[in-house]
C-alpha positions as CSV (number, residue, x, y, z in Angstrom):
1,M,-11.2,-21.1,0.3
2,P,-9.2,-22.2,-2.8
3,T,-7.2,-25.1,-3.2
4,R,-3.9,-25.4,-5.0
5,S,-3.9,-27.8,-7.8
6,P,-0.8,-29.6,-8.6
7,G,1.5,-28.1,-10.6
8,A,0.6,-24.9,-9.8
9,P,3.2,-22.4,-9.2
10,R,4.3,-20.6,-5.6
11,L,3.8,-17.0,-6.5
12,S,2.0,-15.3,-9.1
13,V,3.1,-12.0,-10.1
14,V,0.4,-9.9,-11.5
15,T,1.0,-6.4,-13.1
16,P,-0.9,-3.4,-15.1
17,L,0.7,-2.2,-17.8
18,F,-0.3,1.4,-19.4
19,N,2.3,2.9,-21.9
20,C,5.8,3.0,-20.2
21,V,7.2,0.7,-22.5
22,A,10.9,1.1,-21.6
23,H,9.9,1.0,-17.8
24,T,7.7,-2.5,-18.2
25,Q,10.8,-3.6,-19.8
26,A,13.1,-2.9,-17.2
27,M,11.1,-4.4,-14.5
28,V,10.2,-7.4,-16.4
29,A,14.0,-8.0,-16.9
30,S,15.1,-7.2,-13.1
31,L,11.9,-9.4,-11.5
32,R,13.3,-12.0,-13.7
33,E,16.9,-11.9,-12.4
34,S,15.4,-11.6,-8.8
35,I,13.4,-14.5,-8.8
36,P,14.8,-16.7,-5.8
37,P,15.9,-20.0,-8.1
38,G,13.9,-22.9,-7.3
39,L,10.8,-20.9,-7.0
40,S,7.6,-21.5,-9.7
41,H,5.8,-18.8,-10.4
42,E,4.1,-16.7,-13.1
43,I,4.1,-13.7,-14.5
44,I,0.3,-12.1,-15.5
45,L,0.8,-8.9,-17.5
46,I,-1.8,-7.0,-17.9
47,D,-2.5,-4.3,-20.6
48,D,-4.4,-1.6,-20.3
49,G,-5.3,-0.1,-23.4
50,S,-1.3,0.7,-24.3
51,T,-0.6,2.7,-27.7
52,D,3.4,2.8,-27.5
53,G,4.4,-0.5,-28.2
54,T,4.0,-2.3,-25.7
55,R,1.6,-4.5,-27.5
56,D,3.9,-5.5,-29.7
57,W,6.3,-6.5,-27.2
58,L,4.0,-8.4,-25.1
59,A,3.5,-10.5,-28.4
60,G,6.6,-12.0,-28.1
61,L,7.0,-13.0,-24.5
62,G,6.9,-17.4,-23.5
63,E,6.7,-18.9,-20.2
64,P,6.3,-17.8,-17.8
65,F,4.8,-14.9,-19.0
66,R,0.4,-14.9,-18.9
67,V,-0.5,-11.7,-21.2
68,I,-4.0,-10.6,-21.4
69,L,-5.2,-7.4,-23.3
70,N,-8.0,-5.1,-22.0
71,E,-10.2,-4.0,-25.0
72,R,-10.9,-0.7,-22.9
73,N,-8.8,0.7,-20.0
74,L,-10.1,-0.5,-16.5
75,G,-7.5,1.5,-14.5
76,F,-5.2,0.0,-11.9
77,G,-7.2,-1.4,-9.5
78,G,-9.7,-2.5,-12.6
79,A,-7.0,-4.6,-14.0
80,T,-4.9,-5.5,-11.1
81,N,-8.6,-7.4,-10.4
82,R,-8.9,-9.1,-13.5
83,G,-5.4,-10.6,-13.8
84,A,-5.5,-11.8,-9.7
85,A,-8.5,-13.7,-10.8
86,L,-6.7,-15.9,-13.4
87,A,-3.7,-16.1,-11.2
88,R,-2.6,-20.0,-9.9
89,G,0.0,-19.2,-6.8
90,D,-0.5,-19.2,-3.1
91,V,0.7,-16.0,-3.1
92,L,0.2,-12.5,-5.3
93,A,2.5,-10.2,-6.2
94,L,1.1,-6.9,-7.0
95,L,3.6,-5.2,-8.9
96,N,3.6,-1.6,-11.0
97,N,5.7,-1.8,-14.5
98,D,7.7,1.4,-12.8
99,L,9.7,-1.0,-10.6
100,V,13.2,-1.5,-10.7
101,L,13.8,-5.3,-8.2
102,P,17.5,-6.0,-7.0
103,R,18.1,-9.4,-5.7
104,G,17.3,-10.2,-2.6
105,W,13.9,-8.4,-2.7
106,L,11.5,-10.6,-2.1
107,Q,13.0,-13.2,0.1
108,P,12.2,-10.5,3.1
109,M,8.6,-9.6,2.0
110,L,7.6,-13.3,2.2
111,R,9.3,-14.0,5.5
112,A,7.2,-11.4,6.6
113,L,4.1,-12.8,5.2
114,R,5.3,-16.4,6.7
115,S,5.8,-14.9,10.4
116,L,2.3,-13.4,10.5
117,G,0.7,-17.1,9.7
118,R,-2.9,-16.7,9.2
119,R,-3.5,-13.5,10.4
120,A,-1.4,-11.9,7.5
121,G,-2.8,-8.9,5.6
122,V,-1.0,-7.2,3.2
123,V,2.9,-7.2,3.2
124,G,4.6,-4.0,1.7
125,N,8.2,-3.2,1.7
126,V,10.7,0.5,1.2
127,Q,10.7,1.7,-1.7
128,I,13.4,4.0,-3.1
129,D,12.3,7.0,-5.7
130,A,14.2,6.6,-8.6
131,S,15.0,10.1,-9.3
132,T,16.3,10.8,-5.8
133,M,17.1,7.8,-4.6
134,E,15.3,9.3,-0.9
135,V,13.4,7.0,0.5
136,D,9.5,7.4,-0.5
137,H,7.9,4.2,1.4
138,V,8.2,2.8,4.8
139,G,4.4,2.2,4.8
140,I,1.5,4.3,5.1
141,T,0.3,6.7,7.7
142,V,-2.2,9.4,8.0
143,N,-2.0,13.1,8.2
144,L,-3.5,15.7,10.2
145,K,-6.1,16.1,7.9
146,G,-7.0,12.8,8.1
147,K,-5.8,12.0,4.3
148,P,-3.0,9.3,3.5
149,E,0.3,10.1,3.1
150,H,3.5,7.5,3.1
151,A,5.8,7.1,6.2
152,R,9.2,7.9,5.0
153,H,11.3,7.5,8.0
154,L,13.6,4.6,7.8
155,P,14.9,2.7,11.1
156,S,18.4,2.4,11.6
157,R,20.2,-0.8,10.6
158,A,20.3,-1.9,14.6
159,G,16.5,-1.1,14.5
160,I,15.6,-3.1,11.1
161,L,17.6,-6.0,12.6
162,L,15.7,-5.8,16.2
163,R,12.5,-5.8,14.2
164,P,12.8,-6.4,10.2
165,V,8.5,-6.6,9.9
166,R,6.6,-3.2,11.1
167,R,3.3,-3.5,11.9
168,V,1.5,-0.7,9.7
169,F,-1.6,1.3,9.1
170,A,-1.7,0.4,5.1
171,A,1.3,-0.2,2.3
172,T,1.3,0.8,-1.1
173,G,0.2,-1.3,-3.9
174,A,2.9,-0.4,-6.2
175,C,4.9,-3.7,-4.3
176,L,2.5,-5.6,-2.3
177,L,2.3,-9.6,-1.4
178,V,-0.8,-10.8,0.2
179,R,-2.2,-14.7,0.3
180,R,-4.3,-15.5,-2.8
181,D,-6.8,-16.6,-0.3
182,T,-6.9,-13.3,1.2
183,W,-7.4,-11.3,-1.9
184,I,-9.9,-13.5,-2.4
185,R,-11.5,-13.0,1.0
186,L,-11.3,-9.4,0.6
187,G,-12.5,-9.1,-2.7
188,G,-9.4,-7.6,-4.6
189,F,-9.4,-3.5,-5.0
190,D,-12.7,-1.4,-5.1
191,E,-12.7,-0.5,-8.3
192,S,-14.9,2.6,-7.3
193,Y,-11.1,4.2,-7.0
194,V,-9.6,5.5,-10.5
195,N,-6.1,5.3,-9.6
196,G,-5.4,6.3,-6.1
197,C,-6.3,4.9,-2.3
198,E,-7.1,1.2,-3.9
199,D,-4.3,0.2,-1.9
200,V,-5.1,2.4,1.2
201,D,-8.7,0.8,1.2
202,L,-8.1,-3.0,0.8
203,S,-5.6,-2.4,4.0
204,L,-8.6,-1.1,5.7
205,R,-10.6,-3.8,5.0
206,A,-8.0,-6.3,5.8
207,S,-7.5,-4.7,9.4
208,A,-11.5,-4.8,9.3
209,L,-10.9,-8.8,9.8
210,G,-8.3,-8.6,12.2
211,L,-5.8,-9.1,9.8
212,R,-2.5,-7.6,10.3
213,N,-0.6,-5.2,7.7
214,A,3.0,-4.8,7.8
215,V,6.2,-3.6,6.2
216,A,9.3,-6.0,5.1
217,L,12.4,-3.5,6.6
218,G,14.7,-5.5,5.0
219,S,13.1,-5.7,1.3
220,R,14.3,-2.4,-0.7
221,V,13.4,-1.3,-4.6
222,L,13.5,1.3,-6.5
223,H,10.3,3.3,-7.8
224,H,9.7,5.6,-10.7
225,V,6.9,7.3,-8.7
226,S,4.0,7.8,-10.5
227,A,5.1,7.1,-14.3
228,S,2.2,6.2,-16.1
229,P,-0.1,8.8,-17.6
230,G,-2.7,10.5,-15.8
231,R,-1.4,8.5,-12.7
232,K,-2.9,11.9,-10.2
233,L,-5.6,12.9,-12.0
234,R,-8.2,11.3,-9.6
235,D,-6.2,12.4,-6.3
236,E,-8.2,14.7,-4.7
237,E,-11.9,12.4,-5.3
238,N,-10.5,9.0,-4.4
239,T,-8.9,10.6,-1.3
240,M,-12.7,11.8,-0.6
241,R,-14.1,8.7,-1.2
242,L,-11.9,7.7,1.3
243,V,-12.1,9.4,3.6
244,L,-16.0,9.2,3.3
245,R,-15.8,5.6,3.9
246,W,-13.6,5.2,6.4
247,R,-13.7,8.7,8.3
248,R,-13.4,6.9,12.0
249,E,-10.3,4.8,11.3
250,L,-8.3,7.7,10.1
251,A,-9.1,9.8,12.6
252,V,-7.5,7.4,14.8
253,V,-4.2,6.7,13.1
254,A,-4.0,10.7,13.0
255,S,-4.7,11.0,16.6
256,R,-1.5,9.7,17.9
257,Q,0.6,12.0,15.7
258,W,-1.8,14.6,16.9
259,A,-1.3,13.8,20.5
260,W,2.6,13.8,20.4
261,N,2.4,17.0,18.7
262,H,0.0,18.7,21.3
263,F,1.7,17.0,24.3
264,R,5.2,18.1,23.3
265,A,4.1,21.9,22.7
266,V,2.5,22.1,26.3
267,V,4.7,19.7,28.6
268,P,6.8,22.8,29.3
269,E,3.6,24.7,30.7
270,P,1.4,21.7,32.0
271,R,-1.3,24.5,32.9
272,D,-1.4,24.9,28.7
273,F,-3.4,21.6,29.2
274,P,-7.7,22.5,29.5
275,D,-7.9,19.5,31.9
276,T,-5.7,17.3,34.0
277,G,-8.0,14.4,32.8
278,D,-6.7,14.9,28.7
279,A,-3.3,14.9,30.3
280,L,-3.0,11.6,32.0
281,W,-5.1,10.6,28.9
282,M,-2.8,11.6,26.1
283,A,0.3,10.2,28.7
284,L,-1.0,7.0,29.1
285,Y,-2.1,6.5,25.2
286,L,1.7,7.8,24.0
287,A,3.0,5.2,26.2
288,R,0.8,3.0,24.6
289,L,-1.4,2.0,28.1
290,R,-4.1,2.9,26.5
291,R,-5.3,1.9,23.4
292,D,-8.2,4.3,22.7
293,P,-6.6,7.7,21.8
294,P,-8.0,11.0,23.7
295,P,-11.4,12.2,23.0
296,I,-9.5,16.1,22.3
297,A,-7.6,14.0,19.7
298,L,-10.4,12.8,17.9
299,A,-12.5,16.0,18.4
300,A,-9.6,17.9,16.8
301,L,-9.3,15.0,13.6
302,D,-12.7,15.5,13.2
303,G,-12.8,18.8,12.8
304,A,-9.6,18.5,10.4
305,I,-11.7,16.2,8.4
306,D,-14.4,18.3,8.5
307,V,-12.7,21.5,6.8
308,E,-11.3,19.0,3.9
309,L,-14.6,17.7,3.3
310,A,-16.1,21.1,3.0
311,R,-13.2,22.0,0.5
312,W,-14.1,19.2,-1.3
313,Q,-17.5,19.7,-1.7
314,N,-16.6,23.2,-2.7
315,M,-14.2,21.8,-5.0
316,I,-16.9,19.5,-6.7
317,S,-19.7,22.3,-6.8
318,H,-17.6,24.6,-8.8
């Protein structure tokens, strides 16, 4: 386990860059204004082959910045891994370069990380789409096709006060805290994903080790969603890779929504349940008195995933 050398910063911000210099400059300015006074930190910026003047701007930066210039484009995962490998802080803050960070965004995330103790996996936050000002992220869930998608329902203010830290299946890598020793233990991002699903895969690997992923509901940032060029080009391939690797885990997460939809649809007429055992299992599962999903729900999700895999195979073959 890595140790913290004397004089090492408490926080290491790691941000990969690919063009969008105006977004980067705005993010860095908001970051510097929002870092709590007295918090020792470093800011590691990894340029991934920008051609829009980003490198000229980077050349003028001094402390607390550390600049890395990639000789070739490594993609989001590879660039982040390279920066994180040089980090000296106890805590890594993985930040996209298209965020706007208001004062107060960091402290709730640090508190969430601290409250989870040594069982902390990754900690995300609430993200607002800068173009629409609507909630874009309160964690990541799984839809009824077995594919990850952003959860966008924000609890009431009272709900946030009562439970400021929400356990989640996964959180987006656009704004993420993780302890450096945990990051090393997990092996960082899997670079076989190209600009997508690296964060979900990382979250799943954390869960597989018994760690807890969470969202700090008191932390909010603005996000210019998918601003980097080419960000969405490999979405289908990345999702297929994720599903092939984590099929069972994705089905289990989606089974709760499937069970709720099915239960709500048939409860007016209980005879529509094919088996009373299924009905009881589903009721206990939805009441969280059983942890394991009903087989009927898992079978439905398996079928939906099979449909998606067949679509992907057909897409690739053509």
